[in-house]
C-alpha positions as CSV (number, residue, x, y, z in Angstrom):
1,M,55.5,133.6,138.4
2,E,52.8,132.9,136.0
3,A,51.6,135.4,133.4
4,T,48.2,135.5,135.1
5,D,49.8,136.5,138.4
6,R,51.6,139.4,136.6
7,A,48.3,140.4,134.9
8,I,46.5,140.5,138.3
9,F,49.3,142.8,139.6
10,L,49.2,145.0,136.5
11,Q,45.4,145.5,137.0
12,K,46.2,147.4,140.3
13,V,48.4,149.9,138.5
14,H,46.6,153.0,137.1
15,L,48.6,152.8,133.8
16,F,46.6,149.7,132.8
17,H,43.3,150.6,134.3
18,D,41.3,150.6,131.1
19,L,42.5,147.2,129.8
20,T,40.4,144.0,129.8
21,D,41.6,140.8,131.4
22,D,42.7,139.4,128.0
23,Q,44.6,142.6,127.2
24,L,46.3,142.6,130.6
25,L,47.4,139.0,130.1
26,K,48.9,139.9,126.7
27,V,50.7,142.9,128.3
28,A,52.0,140.7,131.1
29,E,53.5,138.2,128.6
30,R,55.7,141.1,127.4
31,T,57.3,141.5,130.9
32,Y,59.9,139.4,132.6
33,E,61.1,139.2,136.1
34,V,64.3,140.7,137.4
35,N,65.6,140.2,141.0
36,F,67.9,142.5,142.9
37,D,69.6,142.2,146.3
38,A,70.0,145.0,148.8
39,G,72.4,147.7,147.5
40,E,72.3,146.6,143.9
41,M,72.1,149.3,141.2
42,I,69.0,149.1,139.1
43,L,69.2,152.3,137.1
44,E,72.3,154.4,137.0
45,Q,72.3,158.2,136.8
46,D,73.5,159.8,133.5
47,T,72.8,156.6,131.4
48,V,70.4,156.2,128.5
49,G,66.9,154.9,129.3
50,D,66.1,151.7,127.5
51,S,63.7,150.0,129.9
52,F,60.7,150.5,132.1
53,Y,60.3,148.8,135.5
54,L,57.4,148.1,137.8
55,I,58.1,147.2,141.5
56,Y,56.3,143.9,142.2
57,S,57.7,143.5,145.7
58,G,60.4,145.1,147.9
59,K,61.4,148.8,147.7
60,V,64.0,151.0,146.1
61,R,65.7,154.3,146.8
62,V,65.9,157.0,144.2
63,V,69.3,158.7,144.7
64,H,70.7,161.9,143.0
65,R,74.4,162.3,142.8
66,K,75.5,165.9,143.0
67,K,78.5,167.4,141.2
68,D,80.5,167.6,144.5
69,G,80.0,163.8,144.9
70,H,77.4,163.9,147.6
71,E,74.3,161.8,147.2
72,Q,70.7,162.9,148.1
73,V,67.9,160.4,148.5
74,L,64.9,161.9,146.6
75,A,62.3,159.2,147.3
76,T,61.6,155.7,148.4
77,L,59.4,153.7,146.0
78,V,57.4,150.6,147.0
79,S,55.3,147.8,145.4
80,G,53.1,149.2,142.6
81,D,55.4,152.1,141.8
82,Y,57.3,152.3,138.5
83,M,60.4,154.0,137.2
84,G,62.2,154.7,134.0
85,E,59.2,155.9,132.0
86,L,60.4,159.5,131.7
87,E,63.8,158.8,130.2
88,L,62.4,156.0,128.0
89,F,60.2,158.4,126.0
90,S,62.1,161.7,126.4
91,G,65.5,160.3,125.3
92,E,67.1,162.2,128.1
93,L,69.8,160.7,130.3
94,R,68.6,159.4,133.7
95,S,68.6,162.2,136.2
96,A,69.0,159.9,139.2
97,S,70.1,156.4,140.2
98,V,67.7,153.7,141.6
99,V,69.1,151.3,144.2
100,A,67.5,148.2,145.7
101,D,66.7,148.7,149.4
102,G,66.5,145.1,150.3
103,P,65.5,142.0,148.2
104,T,63.4,143.4,145.3
105,L,61.4,141.8,142.5
106,L,60.8,144.0,139.4
107,L,58.8,143.5,136.2
108,R,60.7,144.8,133.2
109,F,59.5,146.1,129.9
110,D,62.1,146.7,127.2
111,K,61.7,149.8,125.0
112,E,60.7,147.8,121.9
113,D,58.1,145.8,123.7
114,F,56.6,148.8,125.5
115,D,56.4,150.8,122.2
116,E,54.5,147.9,120.7
117,I,52.1,147.8,123.7
118,L,51.4,151.5,123.3
119,K,50.6,151.1,119.7
120,R,48.3,148.2,120.4
121,Y,46.6,149.7,123.5
122,P,46.5,153.5,123.1
123,S,44.4,153.9,126.2
124,I,47.6,153.5,128.2
125,K,49.1,156.6,126.7
126,P,47.1,159.3,128.6
127,N,47.8,157.5,131.8
128,L,51.5,157.6,131.0
129,E,51.4,161.2,129.9
130,I,50.0,162.2,133.3
131,S,52.8,160.4,135.1
132,I,55.5,161.9,132.9
133,A,54.0,165.4,133.2
134,S,53.8,165.0,137.0
135,R,57.4,163.9,137.4
136,K,58.7,166.6,135.1
137,L,56.8,169.3,137.1
138,A,57.9,167.8,140.4
139,R,61.6,168.1,139.3
140,T,61.2,171.9,139.2
141,M,59.3,172.3,142.4
142,R,60.4,172.2,146.1
143,F,57.5,172.2,148.5
144,K,58.9,173.0,152.0
145,W,55.8,171.5,153.7
146,L,56.6,168.0,152.4
147,Y,57.6,165.5,155.1
148,P,61.0,163.7,154.8
149,D,59.4,160.4,153.9
150,E,56.8,161.9,151.6
151,V,56.8,161.1,147.8
152,V,54.9,163.2,145.2
153,Y,53.1,160.9,142.8
154,F,50.8,163.3,141.1
155,L,51.4,167.0,140.4
156,A,49.3,169.1,138.0
157,R,48.2,172.6,137.0
158,K,45.1,173.7,135.3
159,H,44.8,172.8,131.6
160,S,46.7,175.1,129.2
161,F,43.4,176.0,127.6
162,F,42.8,178.2,130.7
163,L,46.1,179.9,130.3
164,L,45.1,180.9,126.7
165,K,41.7,182.0,128.1
166,V,43.2,184.5,130.6
167,L,45.7,185.8,128.0
168,I,43.1,186.7,125.4
169,L,42.2,190.2,126.9
170,P,45.8,191.3,127.7
171,V,47.0,190.1,124.2
172,L,44.2,192.0,122.5
173,G,45.1,194.9,124.8
174,L,48.4,195.2,122.9
175,L,46.4,196.9,120.2
176,I,46.1,200.0,122.4
177,P,49.9,200.7,122.9
178,A,50.4,199.7,119.2
179,F,47.9,202.4,118.2
180,F,49.6,205.2,120.2
181,L,53.1,204.2,119.2
182,I,52.1,204.2,115.5
183,W,50.3,207.5,116.0
184,G,53.2,209.0,117.8
185,T,55.6,207.9,115.1
186,L,53.5,209.3,112.3
187,T,52.7,212.6,113.9
188,Q,56.0,213.0,115.7
189,S,54.0,213.4,118.9
190,A,56.1,212.7,122.1
191,T,52.9,212.6,124.2
192,A,51.3,209.8,122.1
193,S,54.6,207.9,122.1
194,S,54.9,208.2,125.9
195,I,51.3,207.0,126.4
196,G,52.1,204.1,124.0
197,V,55.2,203.1,126.0
198,I,53.4,203.3,129.3
199,A,50.5,201.3,128.0
200,L,52.8,198.7,126.6
201,V,54.7,198.3,129.9
202,L,51.4,197.9,131.8
203,D,50.0,195.5,129.3
204,L,53.1,193.3,129.3
205,G,52.9,193.3,133.1
206,W,49.3,192.2,132.8
207,I,50.3,189.3,130.5
208,A,53.2,188.3,132.9
209,W,50.9,188.5,135.9
210,S,48.2,186.4,134.2
211,A,50.7,183.7,133.2
212,I,52.3,183.5,136.6
213,D,48.9,183.5,138.3
214,W,47.8,180.5,136.1
215,S,51.0,178.6,137.0
216,N,50.7,179.1,140.8
217,D,47.8,176.7,141.3
218,Y,48.9,173.1,142.0
219,Y,47.1,169.8,142.7
220,V,49.2,167.3,144.5
221,V,48.9,163.7,145.5
222,T,51.6,162.1,147.7
223,N,51.9,158.8,149.4
224,Q,50.2,160.4,152.5
225,R,47.7,163.1,151.4
226,V,46.0,165.1,148.7
227,V,46.7,168.8,148.5
228,W,45.3,171.8,146.7
229,L,47.5,174.9,146.5
230,E,46.0,178.1,145.4
231,K,47.8,181.4,145.0
232,V,47.0,184.9,143.6
233,I,50.1,187.0,143.5
234,G,50.1,189.7,146.2
235,L,46.5,189.0,147.2
236,Y,45.8,185.4,148.2
237,D,47.6,182.2,149.2
238,S,45.9,179.0,150.4
239,R,46.5,175.3,150.9
240,S,43.8,172.7,151.5
241,E,44.7,169.1,152.2
242,A,43.4,165.8,153.6
243,P,45.2,162.6,154.4
244,L,44.6,159.7,152.0
245,T,43.0,157.8,154.9
246,E,40.2,160.4,155.1
247,I,39.1,160.1,151.5
248,L,35.5,158.9,151.1
249,S,35.1,158.8,147.3
250,I,36.6,160.3,144.1
251,G,34.5,161.7,141.2
252,V,34.9,163.4,137.9
253,D,32.9,166.4,136.6
254,T,33.2,167.6,133.0
255,D,31.2,169.8,130.6
256,L,30.9,169.7,126.8
257,V,34.0,171.9,126.2
258,G,35.9,169.9,128.7
259,R,35.1,166.6,127.0
260,I,36.3,168.1,123.7
261,M,39.5,169.5,125.1
262,D,40.0,166.6,127.5
263,Y,39.9,168.5,130.8
264,G,37.7,168.4,133.8
265,N,37.4,168.5,137.6
266,V,38.5,165.7,139.8
267,L,36.6,165.9,143.1
268,V,38.2,164.2,146.1
269,H,35.5,163.9,148.7
270,T,36.6,163.8,152.4
271,F,34.9,163.9,155.8
272,V,35.0,167.7,155.7
273,G,34.0,168.4,152.1
274,S,35.7,168.2,148.7
275,I,39.2,169.0,147.5
276,P,38.7,169.9,143.8
277,F,41.4,169.4,141.2
278,K,40.0,172.0,138.8
279,H,40.3,171.8,135.0
280,V,43.1,169.2,134.9
281,L,44.2,167.4,131.8
282,H,42.9,163.8,131.3
283,P,40.5,164.0,134.3
284,H,39.4,160.4,134.3
285,Q,43.0,159.1,134.1
286,A,43.9,161.5,136.9
287,A,41.0,160.2,139.0
288,N,42.3,156.6,138.4
289,M,45.7,157.7,139.6
290,V,44.4,159.3,142.8
291,E,42.1,156.2,143.4
292,E,45.1,153.9,143.1
293,Y,47.1,155.5,145.8
294,W,44.0,155.8,148.0
295,K,43.3,152.1,147.7
296,R,47.0,151.3,148.1
297,S,47.0,153.1,151.5
298,Q,44.1,150.9,152.6
299,Q,45.8,147.8,151.4
300,I,49.0,148.6,153.2
301,F,47.1,149.2,156.4
302,E,45.2,145.9,156.1
303,K,48.4,144.0,155.3
304,E,50.2,145.4,158.3
305,E,47.2,144.7,160.5
306,K,47.1,141.0,159.4
307,E,50.9,140.5,160.0
308,A,50.6,142.1,163.4
309,F,47.7,139.9,164.3
310,K,49.5,136.8,163.3
311,T,52.5,137.8,165.5
312,V,50.3,138.4,168.5
313,L,48.4,135.1,168.0
314,R,51.8,133.2,167.9
315,H,52.7,134.8,171.2
316,R,49.4,133.8,172.7
317,L,49.9,130.2,171.6
318,G,53.5,130.2,172.9
319,L,55.1,129.8,169.5
320,L,57.1,133.0,170.0
321,E,58.7,134.5,173.0
322,S,56.8,137.5,174.4
323,T,58.3,140.9,173.9
324,D,57.4,144.3,175.2
325,E,56.4,145.5,171.8
326,N,53.5,143.0,171.7
327,K,52.2,143.7,175.2
328,E,49.0,145.6,175.6
329,L,49.5,149.3,175.9
330,P,46.9,150.7,178.2
331,E,45.2,153.9,177.0
332,Q,45.6,155.6,180.4
333,E,49.4,155.2,180.3
334,R,49.6,157.2,177.1
335,K,47.1,159.9,178.0
336,S,48.5,163.4,178.3
337,S,47.0,166.2,180.3
338,S,44.2,168.1,178.7
339,Q,46.1,171.3,179.0
340,S,49.7,172.0,178.3
341,S,52.1,172.3,181.2
342,Y,54.0,175.0,179.3
343,R,53.8,178.4,181.0
344,P,56.3,180.9,179.6
345,N,57.2,183.4,182.3
346,F,56.8,187.1,181.9
347,F,60.6,187.8,181.7
348,K,61.0,185.3,178.8
349,L,58.1,186.7,176.9
350,L,58.9,190.4,177.4
351,I,62.7,190.4,177.3
352,I,64.1,187.2,175.6
353,N,61.3,186.8,173.0
354,I,60.1,190.4,172.9
355,F,59.0,190.2,169.3
356,K,59.3,186.5,168.6
357,Q,56.2,185.1,166.8
358,R,56.9,181.4,167.2
359,I,58.1,179.9,170.6
360,E,58.8,176.2,170.8
361,D,59.3,174.5,174.1
362,G,59.2,170.7,174.3
363,D,56.1,169.4,172.6
364,T,54.3,172.8,172.7
365,I,54.5,175.5,170.0
366,T,53.1,178.9,170.8
367,Y,52.4,181.4,168.0
368,R,51.7,185.1,168.3
369,K,50.2,187.3,165.7
370,H,52.5,188.7,163.0
371,W,54.6,191.8,164.0
372,V,52.6,193.8,161.4
373,V,49.6,193.4,163.7
374,L,51.7,194.7,166.6
375,I,52.8,197.7,164.5
376,R,49.2,198.5,163.7
377,K,48.4,198.3,167.4
378,I,51.3,200.5,168.7
379,L,51.5,202.8,165.7
380,F,49.4,205.6,167.1
381,P,50.8,205.6,170.7
382,S,54.4,205.2,169.2
383,T,53.8,208.3,167.0
384,I,52.6,210.3,169.9
385,L,55.6,209.2,172.0
386,L,57.9,210.2,169.3
387,I,56.3,213.6,168.9
388,L,56.5,214.2,172.7
389,L,60.1,213.0,172.8
390,G,60.9,215.4,169.9
391,M,59.1,218.2,171.6
392,T,61.0,217.5,174.9
393,A,64.3,217.4,173.1
394,A,63.5,220.6,171.2
395,R,62.5,222.3,174.5
396,L,65.7,221.2,176.2
397,F,67.7,222.4,173.2
398,T,66.0,225.8,173.3
399,L,66.7,226.1,177.1
400,A,70.3,225.3,176.5
401,L,70.8,227.9,173.8
402,S,68.6,230.7,175.2
403,P,70.2,233.0,177.8
404,D,66.8,234.2,179.0
405,L,65.4,230.7,179.6
406,T,66.5,228.2,182.2
407,F,65.3,224.8,183.3
408,I,65.4,226.0,187.0
409,Y,64.6,229.6,187.8
410,V,64.2,231.7,191.0
411,L,61.0,233.7,191.6
412,S,60.8,237.1,193.2
413,D,59.9,235.7,196.6
414,G,63.0,233.5,196.5
415,T,61.3,230.2,195.7
416,R,62.6,228.1,192.9
417,G,60.5,226.9,189.9
418,F,61.0,224.5,187.0
419,D,60.3,225.0,183.3
420,T,56.6,224.0,183.0
421,I,56.9,222.6,179.4
422,S,60.0,220.5,180.2
423,I,58.1,219.0,183.2
424,S,54.7,218.6,181.5
425,L,55.9,216.7,178.4
426,P,57.5,213.8,180.3
427,L,54.4,213.6,182.5
428,I,52.2,213.4,179.4
429,M,54.4,210.6,178.1
430,I,53.7,208.4,181.1
431,P,50.1,207.6,180.3
432,V,50.9,207.4,176.6
433,F,53.7,204.9,177.3
434,G,51.1,203.0,179.5
435,W,48.9,202.9,176.4
436,W,51.8,201.6,174.3
437,L,52.5,198.9,176.9
438,Y,48.9,197.9,177.0
439,Q,48.8,197.4,173.3
440,Y,52.0,195.4,173.3
441,M,50.7,193.2,176.2
442,D,47.4,192.7,174.3
443,W,49.5,191.5,171.3
444,T,51.6,189.1,173.4
445,N,48.5,187.8,175.2
446,D,46.7,186.9,172.0
447,I,48.3,183.5,171.4
448,F,47.7,180.3,169.5
449,R,49.1,177.0,170.9
450,V,49.6,173.5,169.6
451,T,50.5,170.8,172.1
452,G,50.8,167.1,171.8
453,D,47.1,166.5,172.2
454,Q,45.2,169.8,171.5
455,I,45.0,173.2,169.9
456,M,44.2,176.4,171.7
457,D,43.2,180.0,170.9
458,V,43.8,182.2,173.9
459,D,42.7,185.9,173.9
460,R,43.5,187.6,177.2
461,K,43.0,191.3,177.7
462,P,45.6,192.9,179.9
463,F,44.1,193.3,183.4
464,G,40.8,192.0,181.9
465,T,39.0,188.9,180.8
466,E,40.4,185.8,179.1
467,E,38.7,183.9,176.3
468,R,40.0,180.5,175.6
469,R,38.9,178.1,172.8
470,A,40.4,174.6,172.7
471,A,39.9,171.4,170.9
472,P,41.6,167.9,171.0
473,L,43.7,167.1,168.0
474,D,41.6,163.9,167.7
475,N,38.6,166.1,166.7
476,V,40.4,168.0,164.0
477,L,39.0,167.0,160.6
478,G,40.9,169.3,158.2
479,T,42.9,172.4,157.9
480,Q,43.2,175.3,155.4
481,Y,45.3,178.5,155.3
482,K,44.8,181.7,153.5
483,R,47.0,184.8,152.9
484,V,44.9,187.7,151.8
485,G,46.0,191.1,150.6
486,V,49.2,192.6,149.4
487,F,50.7,192.9,152.9
488,G,49.8,189.4,153.8
489,Y,51.6,188.1,150.7
490,I,54.7,190.5,151.1
491,F,55.2,189.8,154.8
492,N,54.0,186.2,154.6
493,Y,51.3,186.1,157.2
494,G,47.7,184.8,157.1
495,T,45.1,182.8,158.9
496,V,45.0,179.0,159.4
497,Y,41.4,177.6,159.7
498,I,41.0,174.4,161.6
499,D,37.7,172.4,161.2
500,V,36.7,170.8,164.4
501,G,33.4,169.0,163.9
502,S,30.8,171.6,162.9
503,A,32.9,174.5,164.4
504,Q,36.1,176.2,163.3
505,I,39.0,177.6,165.2
506,A,41.1,180.2,163.4
507,F,44.8,181.0,164.1
508,E,44.6,184.6,162.8
509,D,47.4,186.6,161.3
510,V,50.2,184.2,162.1
511,L,53.7,184.2,160.4
512,D,54.1,181.7,157.6
513,P,50.7,180.0,157.8
514,A,51.9,177.1,155.6
515,I,54.4,176.1,158.4
516,V,51.7,176.6,161.1
517,Q,49.4,174.3,159.1
518,S,52.1,171.7,158.8
519,D,52.8,171.9,162.5
520,I,49.2,171.2,163.2
521,N,48.8,168.4,160.7
522,R,52.0,166.7,161.7
523,R,51.0,166.6,165.3
524,R,47.4,165.6,164.4
525,L,48.6,162.7,162.3
526,A,51.1,161.6,165.0
527,R,48.3,161.7,167.6
528,A,45.9,159.9,165.4
529,S,48.5,157.3,164.5
530,E,49.3,156.8,168.2
531,K,45.7,156.5,169.1
532,K,44.9,154.1,166.3
533,K,48.0,152.0,167.2
534,I,46.7,151.6,170.7
535,E,43.2,150.7,169.6
536,Q,44.7,148.2,167.1
537,I,46.9,146.6,169.7
538,N,44.1,146.3,172.2
539,E,41.7,144.8,169.5
540,R,44.4,142.4,168.3
541,N,45.1,141.2,171.8
542,R,41.4,140.7,172.5
543,M,40.9,138.7,169.3
544,A,44.1,136.7,169.9
545,D,42.9,135.9,173.4
546,W,39.6,134.5,172.0
547,M,41.3,132.5,169.3
548,A,44.0,131.2,171.7
549,T,41.3,130.2,174.1
550,Y,39.5,128.3,171.4
551,H,42.7,126.6,170.2
552,N,43.7,125.6,173.7
553,N,40.3,124.1,174.5
554,L,39.9,122.4,171.1
555,D,40.7,118.9,172.5
556,E,38.1,119.4,175.2
557,F,35.5,120.4,172.6
558,R,36.3,117.3,170.6
559,Q,36.0,115.0,173.6
560,D,32.6,116.5,174.3
561,E,31.6,115.9,170.8
562,E,32.8,112.3,171.0
563,R,30.9,111.7,174.2
564,K,27.8,113.0,172.6
565,K,27.9,110.7,169.6
566,P,27.1,107.4,171.4
567,N,24.2,109.1,173.1
568,S,22.9,110.2,169.8
569,K,23.1,106.6,168.4
570,S,21.3,105.1,171.3
571,E,18.5,107.5,170.9
C-alpha cells in the first residue's frame, strides 16, 4: 500500500482531523503494515505497551482474561478503530488482549515514532486525550442498558471547572463550623461546639453531594447511538438518546470563558431536537469524534448496500444460483396485526401476577405502574379495613372475656339476638373491601404495552370507560425517561416519554424506566431495521431487474444501432 493510500485512510480518523494533506502524508510514512490471520494475538494482556495500532481492514476482539481463567469479550473493533494508545502513554500494563477475528490489516506506530509525531503536530494531542479519558472512564462504568454488541467510543463528564464552581459555596461554608468550633474551644461552651460539629457534618455532606452530583452526568457515543445521562441524587434521573442514523448535524457552542478554559457544548441535532453534551473538555475535538462515528455508520450502510446490490444483480444475470435470501420479501408477508393478540386472563393477573409490574409473553411486554402507586391508591381503604378488623377482633375478645356479654343472647320474649357491633363491623367492611378491590383493579387496568409493532397506553376504569392511545413503532422518533423526587429515586420508578410525531405518549410511574426505555428502543430499532431491509431488498430487486433487462437486450440495441447507420449515410 502506498503512503498516499494510508494518508487518505488517516484523514477519516478523528485523531488526525486537523492535519493538512502534506502533514498526513508525513504521518503515514511513519506507519507500516502488519497482517494477522484469524485467531492470532495482536496485543497480549499484562504486557508493556510499546506500539499503537489502527485497524485498516478486518476486525478484532478485545478480550479480558479473569483471575479464574475465564475470558470475557469486552468489544469488537472494526476498520477505523485504534488500540494501544492508553498503555502507550500511561506506562501501565495492557488490561486486555486483542485477537484478530479474521484476516486483519493494521497500521502500526512504534512508540518513538508516535512521540515524534506528537511533538511535530501538537493538534493531535487533544484528540488523543479525549480518547484516553473516554476509555479510562469507560473501564470504571457498567451501563446495564448497553446492547451485547455495543461499543462505547466516547464517554465524558462536564469539565472539572464546573466541579470547582459547585464546590465554592460549600467550601466557603466550612468557615461557619470552624468559627463555632474555635468559639466552643476558647469559651469551653458545649453548645457552640455541638453546633460546630453539626454544621461541619452538614457542610461535608453538602460537599460530597455536590461532587457526586457533578460526576453523575454522562455523555456517551457508541457504535449505535448518542446518549445523554442526567441524574440528581434522590430527585431526578433521565436518559435521552438517539440512534446515529437519526443525526442531522453536529455543532459546537462556546463562550469566552469556555474558549479560555477549553470547554463548550457539543450539540447533536436529531429529528426530534438536540442532545446537548454540556461543558465538555475539548469541544471541537469531541465534535470531530462524534462526527467520525456518525459518518462511519453512513459509510457502513452504503458499503453493505452496494455489496448486496451486486449480489442481486449477479443472480439476475444468472452468474450465481438463486437462494431464498435474495428473493423478494413481500411487505404483506411480514406485517403483523395492528393490535397485539396477547390477552392475559383475569386469573393470571389477579392470582399469579397479583403485584407483578412487568409481564412478558412472547413478543409483548406489559407494564403496570409501580407498586408505590398501588399503595397510594389502597392506603386509605386498607387503613379503614385494618381499623375495622382490629375493632372486630377487640369486640370478639371482649365478648369472650365478659360473663355479661355474649355473641348470641335470648330476649324476654324467647327470640334470639346477635351482638349488634359484631355483626355491623363485618357488614361495614364489605363496601370498604369493594372500595379496596376497585382501587386495585384500577391499578391493574392502567397498563402500558410494547408489542412487535406498536406501543399502547391503556387506561380502563373498572366497570367504566376505557381510554386507549397507541402508535406504531415506526412513528417513534425518540425516547426519554425521568425519575423525579426522592421516592422515585429510592424505589426506582419514573416516566418514559415517547415522541410520536408532534405528540407524546407517556408510560407513567413504571418500574426501572431505564429498562422500559431500552425495551422500546430495542424493538423500535429491530422494527425499523426489518422495514428498511424489506424496502432495500425490494428496491435492489427493482433496480437489478432494470439493469438485467438492459444487459440482456444490449445485443438487440446494438443491432438496431447498426441497422440505423447505413440509413444515416444514405441520407
